[in-house]
C-alpha atoms as one frame of an Amber mdcrd trajectory, in Angstrom:
protein
  28.100  19.702 -36.455  26.394  17.084 -34.309  27.003  16.654 -30.817  28.947
  14.139 -29.771  27.737  12.903 -26.504  27.092   8.654 -25.061  23.350   9.851
 -24.641  22.581   6.310 -24.183  24.835   5.673 -21.563  23.989   8.493 -19.462
  20.605   7.716 -19.669  21.617   3.847 -18.779  23.449   5.554 -15.783  20.143
   7.335 -14.416  17.776   4.890 -15.523  16.089   7.496 -17.600  17.149  10.490
 -16.538  20.958  12.146 -16.471  21.734  13.732 -13.156  24.018  16.512 -14.546
  27.113  16.700 -11.320  27.606  13.381 -12.099  28.789  14.222 -15.498  30.801
  17.361 -15.025  32.804  16.622 -18.722  29.551  16.667 -20.542  28.262  19.624
 -18.851  28.062  22.049 -21.818  26.544  19.271 -24.500  23.920  18.483 -22.214
  22.385  21.976 -22.060  23.163  22.600 -25.563  20.596  19.560 -26.230  18.705
  20.989 -23.739  18.399  24.127 -25.823  17.822  22.378 -28.520  14.344  20.864
 -27.011  16.147  17.134 -26.996  16.314  17.224 -23.174  14.114  18.592 -20.542
  14.845  19.618 -17.159  12.584  17.487 -14.870  14.186  19.610 -11.409  17.827
  21.350 -11.082  20.523  19.643 -12.436  18.537  16.297 -13.576  17.235  15.692
 -17.015  14.635  14.004 -19.425  14.868  13.045 -22.833  11.635  15.476 -23.782
   9.814  12.595 -25.243  10.013  10.988 -22.228   9.648  13.619 -19.344   5.961
  12.992 -18.507   6.349   9.454 -17.236   5.412   8.445 -13.616   8.930   6.146
 -13.469  11.169   9.118 -15.003   9.655  11.829 -12.584   9.933   9.501  -9.961
  13.403   8.606 -10.324  14.143  12.524 -10.754  13.391  13.270  -7.519  15.014
  10.137  -6.315  18.232  11.083  -7.492  18.110  15.229  -7.646  19.804  15.015
  -4.042  21.583  11.954  -2.193  19.788  12.737   0.973  16.124  12.859  -0.802
  13.647   9.729   1.006  10.973   8.799  -1.669   7.765   8.599   0.690   3.950
   7.854   0.486   2.386   6.675  -2.935   5.949   6.467  -4.608   7.322   4.722
  -2.017   4.686   1.982  -1.595   4.610   1.720  -5.912   8.183   0.699  -5.524
   7.869  -1.881  -2.511   5.021  -3.255  -2.021   1.841  -2.141  -4.147   3.324
  -1.946  -7.726   0.100  -1.049  -9.135  -1.158   1.932  -6.721  -1.617   5.618
  -8.286   0.673   8.050  -7.565  -1.244  11.493  -7.434   1.873  13.331  -6.195
   5.518  12.339  -6.018   6.808  13.273  -2.580  10.055  12.696  -0.592  11.881
  14.094   2.882  15.048  15.955   3.102  16.682  17.236   6.183  17.358  20.413
   4.498  15.132  22.792   3.130  14.810  22.418  -0.870  12.277  24.359  -2.804
  10.472  21.696  -5.310   8.343  22.650  -8.762   4.887  21.903  -9.155   4.029
  17.721  -9.120   6.510  16.876  -6.365   6.438  17.689  -2.291   9.355  17.689
  -0.435   8.639  17.430   4.002  11.968  18.533   5.943  12.781  15.472   7.913
  15.434  13.379   8.062  14.298   9.434   8.168  16.163   7.192  10.485  18.073
   5.026   8.794  16.263   1.419   9.687  13.187   2.710   8.380  15.117   3.020
   4.679  15.392   0.686   2.136  17.232   1.345  -1.729  15.239   0.150  -4.366
  17.076   0.561  -7.457  19.231   2.653  -6.690  16.665   5.291  -4.768  16.171
   5.879  -1.092  12.767   4.806  -0.038  10.994   4.676   3.204  10.660   0.844
   4.358   6.803  -0.693   4.100   5.887  -0.226   7.485   6.572   3.541   7.666
   5.110   3.989   4.377   1.840   2.307   4.928   1.608   4.636   8.049   2.100
   7.705   6.004  -0.450   6.610   3.095  -3.173   5.956   6.134  -4.123   9.574
   7.101  -5.045   9.835   3.038  -6.269   6.121   2.305  -8.261   5.681   5.556
  -6.171   3.044   6.142  -6.303   0.767   3.096  -2.213   1.061   2.692  -2.301
  -0.836   6.110  -4.375  -3.254   4.900  -2.210  -3.646   1.711   0.842  -3.760
   3.369  -0.360  -6.318   5.962  -1.904  -8.663   2.781   1.460  -9.015   1.295
   3.121 -10.661   4.741   6.223  -7.817   4.105   5.699  -6.454   7.370   3.338
  -7.482  10.630   1.676  -5.355  12.916   4.628  -5.161  15.107   6.550  -3.604
  12.334   3.897  -0.428  12.340   4.515  -0.198  15.924   7.891  -0.038  15.591
   8.020   2.441  12.984   5.594   4.782  14.862   7.641   4.583  17.951  10.698
   5.365  15.668   9.405   8.377  14.668   7.548  10.137  17.067   6.680  14.101
  16.949   6.067  14.136  13.516   2.583  15.925  12.446  -0.662  13.538  11.782
   1.129  10.817  14.165  -2.152  11.102  16.239  -4.491  10.268  12.924  -1.412
   7.324  12.508  -2.031   5.556  15.425  -5.845   5.709  15.059  -5.505   3.611
  11.855  -3.020   1.301  13.066  -5.356   0.487  16.226  -8.179  -0.361  13.884
  -5.847  -2.415  11.768  -4.920  -5.091  15.019  -7.600  -7.494  13.920  -6.175
  -7.402  10.501  -8.689  -5.589   7.755  -7.279  -5.617   4.363  -9.865  -4.021
   2.955 -12.193  -1.060   3.841 -15.084  -3.273   3.406 -13.774  -5.482   6.417
 -12.720  -2.532   8.206 -15.884  -1.404   8.097 -17.623  -4.687   9.350 -14.947
  -4.543  12.280 -15.887  -1.473  12.974 -19.605  -2.672  12.647 -19.093  -5.303
  15.013 -16.921  -3.613  17.680 -19.665  -1.101  18.108 -22.584  -3.705  18.825
 -19.951  -5.432  21.130 -19.856  -8.537  19.285 -16.316 -10.245  20.399 -14.394
 -13.786  19.647 -13.560 -12.810  15.898 -10.318 -12.224  14.220  -9.718 -10.657
  10.642  -8.234 -12.135   8.131  -7.631 -15.893   9.888  -6.174 -18.735   8.570
  -8.481 -21.937   8.498  -6.542 -25.483   7.391  -9.361 -28.132   6.091  -7.246
 -31.613   5.646  -3.970 -30.223   4.450  -5.156 -26.814   2.437  -4.943 -23.823
   4.082  -7.690 -20.973   3.989  -7.618 -17.468   4.698 -10.993 -16.268   5.768
 -12.003 -12.246   6.150 -13.513 -13.061   9.166 -13.522 -15.973  11.496 -15.451
 -16.698  14.796 -12.993 -19.775  15.464 -14.977 -21.593  18.844 -18.311 -20.910
  17.066 -16.702 -22.225  13.495 -18.662 -19.294  11.619 -16.520 -17.958   8.824
 -17.488 -14.459   7.163 -16.628 -13.061   3.694 -17.208  -9.465   2.258 -17.659
 -10.176  -1.582 -16.824  -7.528  -3.657 -18.222  -7.121  -7.127 -14.773  -7.378
  -9.153 -14.550 -11.166  -8.625 -17.586 -11.120 -10.568 -15.364  -9.877 -13.962
 -14.549 -11.455 -16.617 -10.765 -11.696 -15.522 -11.155 -12.509 -11.758 -12.582
 -15.669 -12.896 -10.264 -17.811 -11.634 -10.398 -16.258  -8.415 -14.523 -16.538
  -8.226 -14.057 -20.600  -9.084 -11.066 -20.494  -6.151 -13.563 -18.850  -3.950
 -16.537 -21.199  -4.327 -13.929 -24.215  -3.829 -13.072 -22.670  -0.581 -16.496
 -22.139   0.653 -17.736 -25.856  -0.292 -14.832 -27.339   1.587 -15.432 -25.241
   4.648 -19.257 -26.066   4.418 -18.476 -29.578   3.994 -15.815 -29.154   7.411
 -18.436 -28.169   9.538 -18.359 -23.931   8.861 -21.280 -21.944   8.693 -20.161
 -19.574   6.052 -21.407 -15.717   5.409 -21.374 -13.453   2.725 -21.309  -9.722
   2.965 -21.124  -7.035   0.791 -20.012  -3.340   0.841 -23.447  -1.737   0.467
 -25.228  -4.545   2.858 -22.782  -3.519   5.517 -23.080   0.585   5.387 -26.873
   0.409   4.332 -28.576  -2.434   6.089 -25.754  -2.817   9.095 -29.003  -4.291
  11.171 -29.919  -7.236   9.166 -26.274  -7.787   9.183 -25.729  -8.107  12.390
 -29.052  -9.656  13.539 -27.512 -12.512  10.516 -24.317 -12.706  12.352 -26.261
 -13.553  15.961 -28.215 -15.948  14.748 -25.504 -17.963  13.298 -23.571 -17.521
  16.520 -26.312 -18.588  18.532 -26.971 -22.007  16.333 -23.526 -22.929  16.706
 -23.878 -22.448  20.205 -27.495 -24.558  20.030 -25.494 -27.291  17.992 -22.948
 -27.203  20.272 -24.904 -27.889  23.609 -26.728 -30.222  21.927
């Protein structure tokens, strides 16, 4: 005789998973389906259809709903808040108490301050500022650059998040990557250029700065505003067919800047990392030419 259980409704309630403790009246039937192989245990007391058990979204929800105090962190939190296409190599969470989880999940015994917790789709996640800081030791600060680029948080928000979570392991590393982000690099290649300029003691610039050309606002990777020198760090991805629209927008931007009196320099990642002396020489020459023009 078939088991009569509102399976679709239970899955809808959990967003693709079933938290058994929420449905005690169906406990026996659920575990019967588990025994028949129709459901799979993701975490103790959290079930999902066997065919969907390996899906990332299902596994993320399983950890987020497994315990009422779990706060999703790192990659899963970033994916749910400000970086939807981010790969998730490990589903991680923070929990005040100690509990063990199976392979593929990781829990840190920690209580996240309430001001740094957000709720997304019924799941508790770390706020974007704390998420970016937590990922920085793993991705060399790319997460911070990505967050700043979205405009969902500022450097001040990141400062506050770090101040609100003292004594955490790797805070020194987080602080170091935050310091490297103060001039707003949005990509590792931009960060490398920033480091190159700092080491060469070339100052007077700001990363990802807005320039107005008439009524049009352009954001440029690095700007020497007084010298009217704009630098763009070019990636190969803009030459792919699916980025042609961006390719043409960039050329329009650069033409408008040049017509408005800006010197626009372009560097690639290999040039910055493999030929830094040439990069610095080109920048110094552009700045020197700017000084000559202004003195004339």
